[in-house]
C-alpha positions in Angstrom: -11.0 -56.3 35.1 -12.5 -55.1 31.8 -14.2 -52.2 33.5 -10.9 -51.1 35.2 -9.1 -51.0 31.9 -11.9 -49.1 30.2 -11.8 -46.2 32.7 -8.1 -45.3 32.1 -8.6 -45.6 28.3 -11.6 -43.4 28.5 -9.8 -40.7 30.5 -6.8 -40.8 28.1 -9.0 -40.4 25.1 -10.9 -37.5 26.7 -7.6 -35.8 27.5 -6.4 -36.2 23.9 -9.6 -34.7 22.5 -9.5 -31.7 24.9 -5.8 -30.9 24.2 -6.4 -31.1 20.4 -9.3 -28.7 20.7 -7.3 -26.3 22.9 -4.5 -26.2 20.3 -7.0 -25.6 17.5 -8.6 -22.7 19.4 -5.2 -21.1 20.1 -4.4 -21.3 16.4 -7.8 -19.8 15.4 -7.5 -17.0 18.1 -4.2 -15.7 16.7 -4.4 -16.0 12.9 -1.7 -14.2 10.8 -2.6 -10.7 9.7 -3.2 -10.9 5.9 -4.7 -7.4 5.7 -1.5 -5.5 5.2 -0.6 -3.2 2.4 2.2 -5.6 1.4 -0.2 -8.6 1.1 -3.5 -7.1 0.1 -2.8 -4.2 -2.2 -1.5 -4.1 -5.8 1.4 -1.9 -4.8 3.9 -2.6 -7.7 3.9 0.2 -10.3 4.8 3.8 -11.1 4.0 6.6 -8.7 4.3 10.4 -9.4 3.9 13.5 -7.3 5.8 15.8 -4.9 7.7 15.0 -1.8 9.2 17.3 0.8 13.0 17.0 1.6 14.4 17.2 5.1 15.4 20.8 4.2 11.8 21.7 3.3 12.4 21.8 -0.5 9.8 20.4 -2.9 10.8 17.6 -5.3 8.9 16.4 -8.3 9.4 12.6 -8.1 8.6 9.5 -10.1 9.1 6.3 -8.1 8.7 2.8 -9.6 8.3 -0.2 -7.3 8.9 -3.7 -8.6 7.4 -7.0 -7.3 11.0 -8.1 -6.5 11.4 -5.3 -4.0 13.6 -3.1 -6.2 12.9 0.5 -7.1 13.9 3.2 -9.5 13.6 6.8 -8.6 13.8 10.0 -10.7 13.3 13.4 -9.2 13.9 17.1 -9.8 14.3 19.9 -7.4 11.8 22.7 -7.5 14.3 25.5 -8.2 15.8 23.7 -11.2 12.5 22.9 -13.0 12.5 26.1 -14.9 16.2 26.6 -15.2 17.0 23.0 -16.3 13.7 21.3 -17.1 15.4 18.1 -18.5 17.8 17.6 -15.6 16.9 14.9 -13.1 18.5 12.9 -10.3 18.2 9.2 -10.9 18.6 6.4 -8.3 17.8 2.7 -8.0 18.1 0.1 -5.4 16.0 -2.1 -3.2 13.4 -1.5 -0.5 12.1 -3.4 2.5 8.8 -3.5 4.4 8.4 -2.7 8.1 7.1 -5.3 10.4 3.5 -4.0 10.1 3.6 -4.6 6.3 2.3 -1.0 5.7 5.5 1.1 5.3 8.4 0.7 2.9 12.0 2.0 3.4 14.0 2.8 0.3 17.5 1.4 0.9 20.7 3.0 -0.3 21.8 6.4 -1.4 18.9 8.5 -2.6 20.5 11.9 -2.9 20.7 14.6 -0.3 17.5 15.0 1.6 15.2 12.6 -0.3 12.7 11.0 2.2 13.2 7.2 2.3 9.9 6.2 4.1 6.5 5.8 2.5 3.2 4.4 3.8 1.6 2.3 1.0 -2.1 2.9 0.6 -4.6 2.1 -2.1 -3.3 3.9 -5.2 -0.8 6.1 -3.4 2.4 6.4 -1.4 2.2 8.8 1.6 5.5 10.3 2.9 6.1 9.4 6.5 8.8 9.9 9.1 11.0 7.1 10.4 8.5 6.5 13.2 5.6 6.2 10.7 4.1 9.6 11.3 2.6 11.4 8.3 4.9 14.3 7.3 2.2 16.2 5.3 -0.8 14.8 3.5 -0.2 17.3 0.7 3.0 15.4 -0.3 1.9 12.2 -1.9 2.9 10.0 -4.8 -0.1 8.8 -6.9 -0.1 5.5 -8.8 -0.2 6.0 -12.5 
């Protein structure tokens, strides 16, 4: 009688051990991606440089990103730099990250033609299209 009870208990214990190990292996096989710009870079700060509008005009821009996902933006159109050197467009709002954690989207009104998408890289913001394609590597905002 003792031997007949031991066998089912042994089988139950083995099944429990195997199912725990299978669950642990599944969790290890699919760990969360912590190597994103959002999580692994020191992205908050002030960035300066030039961007290209949808009309092909150059803008001198200063973009400040805050840890609380807000931004302030100040830019000047190329043609007005000499005519009105102290005249800037100023905007502020919030931004959000795409699902990959690499691209930010500036939310809200930014002025006519200002690009809202930037890929966050070490020490710089690279202007990208809505689909994440690099617009032109010459147009970049560098962290100050």
